[in-house]
MIVONU-974924 format. One record per residue (C-alpha): x, y, z. Coordinates in steps of 0.1 Angstrom, whole numbers, plus 5000, padded with zeros to 4 digits. Layout:
residues N
XYZ...
end
This chain:
residues 519
113948951190112848811224109248801234107949141246106749001280110448951289110949331291109549351327109748981338110648911374110948541380110148321410111947981412109847701426111347371438108047171433108646901460109147171486106647441479103147331490101746981495098046981485097246611492099046541525101646291513104546511525105746621490104946941473102946911441101547101411097947151425099747301455101547551433098247641417096747721451099647951458099648151425098048451442100948461466103448461438101548741422101448931454105248941455105149121421106648821403105048771369106948461358107848121374110847891368109647541378112447301387112046951370108646791373108946511348108746141356112046031372113545771396114846091415118445991419119246351411116046521423114346501389117346601367117446231358114446231335112745891328109946041306110046391292106446391283104946271316104646461349106046261379103146111397104246251430103546601416100346521398099446461362099946621328096446761332097546931364100547091347098347211318095947361344098947541361099747701328096147811323095647941358098948121358098248291325094848411339096848591366099448731342102148481352104348301327105747951334109147811323109847441327113247301335114647121304117446871308118746811272122146671279121246351296118446131308117945871335119445531329115845411332114645611302113145391275115545551250118545431270117045081276116745041238120145201232121844951256120544641237123044431219121244451186121244771165118044971166116845321161118045431195121545281193123145621185120845821208123545811235127345831235128745481234132345361230133045061207133944791232133144701269136644801281137045131262137845441281135845751278138445971261138646211290134946181297133445981327132145651315130345341328130644981317129144641327125644771331123944681298123944391273125544611246129344531245130444891251130845151277128745471278129545831287127746001316127046371318126846411356126046131380126445761371122745741366122746011338123945871305124846151280122646201250124546201217124746541200128146451185131746541190133546861182136946701177136846341165139646141183138145791184136445571159133245561179132845941180130446101156130246451141127246671151125546621117125646241118122246061118122445971155123146331168120646471143118046231156118746341192118146701182114846621166113746431196114546721219112646961196109646731199109946741237109947121236107047131212105046891234105047131264104847451244101747321227100247271262100847621273104447631286106147971281109647831275112447661293115347701317118047481302120147271325123847231317123347411284127047391274127347021279125746891246128646831223131746651236135346741230134047081219136747351222135147691228131647531227131647611189129747291179127447311209126547671198125647531163123347281179121647551200121147771170119147491155117147411187116547771197115747861161112947611161111547751193111648111182110248051148107347821158106647981192107648351191106348421226108448151242111848221258114948021268117348081297120547891299122547761328125847861311127348161328128848261295126448511279128748581249128148221238124648161251123048481238124848441204123348101197119648181205119148201242117148501254118748491288121848351306122448321344125248501363126348211385129048121410131347921387135147961390134748131423133548451406130148601398127648541425130348431449132048771448128848931458127348701484129148371489132848411489133448211521135047891533132947611548133947301567133147001546130846821570129547091594129347351566130347611592131547931577134948051589135048381570132948571546134848781521131948871498131149231489127849241508129349111540129649421562133049331577134749191546136349521536135949411500135349661473133349611441136249621416136849241414133149191406133149451379136349311363134348991358130949131350131549441329133249271299130349011298127749281301129249511275129749231250126149111252123849401263122349421229121949051224119848951254119648941292122348841317120348761348121048791386119648561412119048581450119948211451118847881436118547511443122247451438123547711462123747761499120948011508122048371511120648361546123448121556126248361550124648701553122648881580119249011572120549361567123349231544120749041525118549341521121349531505122249231483118649181471118249551465121249521442119749221424116449401419118149711404120649551380120149471343118649141332115548961345115948901383115248561398113948521433114448181448111448051468111748131505114448391501111748651505111148541541114748441550114148071548117147921565119747681551119847361571122747121574121046791564121946451551121846421513118546371497118046261460121646351451121446691468124546651491125347001505122647151483119946961502119747221530118647481504115747271492113647251524109847311526108347661522107047781556103547931553102147971588102347831624100047531617101247171614104547151595104547531593101747511568103647311541101846971545099346791566101446471566103246331597106546521601108546201594106846181560107946521548110246541517112646741539112346871574110947211582112947461604112047361640113547671656111047881677111748181655111347991622110248241595106748201580104748391554101848451577103948601605105748831581102548941564101649101597104949281601105349581578109149581585109549211576111849071549108648971529107349321528110849451520111149211491107849321477108849681479111949611458109949441431107349721432110249971428111549781398108149731382107150091386110350261373111150171336114650291341115249981363113749751336115449441323116849601292117449951305121150071301123650021329126750231335129150251364128950581382131450531409133750241418137150271433139750031447139550031485136150201487133050011498130850261479129450151445127150361424125650281390123250441366120150271353118750491326118150821343118450681379121550651401121750361425124150381454125150111479127450111509127649761525130349861550130149981586131550331579129950631563130950701528130451001505129651051468129851361447126651401427126251691403123051881403119851831424118051511428115351341448115551011466112950761456114050461477116350421506117650161531119350301561120550661561121350861529121451241530122451491504124251811515125152041486126751821459127751551484125651241491126451091526125750721527125450581562126750231573125049951554122850181533121350191498119450451479118050521444118150881434116551061404118151381391115751671387
end
């Protein structure tokens, strides 16, 4: 059974290097996050997902960990992170750290020891072949880097050697089963990493590339065995801690111990069908056409999304949470492909669907995607990781550093959105986002575990209506009025645009949204 606090959790994802710089070096830091906790609380968010903050050479923005038990100096100290946990808890906010269990940096001491020619306790901590010219058996590999006469498997970039959790199917002499001493040692080391931060006040982890642990693993069966062990330790020793997986396969993730899984954009489904089904030019990133559901002119109905989502939801609704996001650090911001009105409808959907919703920092003010050169392995994702914009002071309130020292540039447009400006405008995206979270937090029928059922969805119709407990949620993202038959009387408790009931017919104006409660 998941921790009770997860029942009404609304998460805010913070990219630490881009949120708030407290010491004027141009990079966001943990003391800066502490200073902005009241802002996070003001949104209605009661949980934070903090992107990687551990010591790293930052070839992949911190997802290349050099020391799991040390905060990267540019963000502060371990004491600062412990203080973040304490201050957040005082304000009723939980904090999840980003755990990267599938690989480390090539500079991690474990890997340096593993790469030595002589056998030692770390020799089997990573996946090595048996000679310097061996191939990776369908996995990417690197050779010629270390004294050890072998090549090693990488999990993502060249700088990220894969930790050894074993192989599902043994096809080469150098491959080990998941219960071999090396893979078991890796498991225990990762348990110790989690214990270290949970003992300091962390409330759990978002797990990067959760399906990547065991290699040659058909159906992730052996990976699921490993996670049952890892997650079992967490839930037994820390019953209030939670785990959310980057998996996009809730049947597997929630069956092996995760409390939550993300609904993502993989295989051109999921999130893409809702907000991001568009084509972009490779260098300019210019969008040629947006065919996602919430694009007003796409003409797309909701049925393709439901064909993907409903089987996953129905199979897992009693096992945990399948979570929607407004965006994240790996995606082009929703602002880039959708107008503000389109985003309002999309975010209203996110905040009224099952699962714990995740709001990406800056989405609440319409922080813009910028086409930028790659930074720390970000490539096209870099433009979604730019500094939070707080006010009209220097660097839009992010940092007191010279502008050329900033981690990434701010938006230099005259109409660049800021928190301060939108605080003064009751019709702003910021106030709108707050109203959505308030709606969710004050209506238990919209809660994370509350039942979901399709009320209306037809091929060729832009209208989509669904029930959450005793409420009916209706959305019309198109430019034409639509109608919906609703039996009995009801009252509207939240509306975007025009929605009017006449007899048993609800008339939904162009680009409209409403939540109704039968009476």
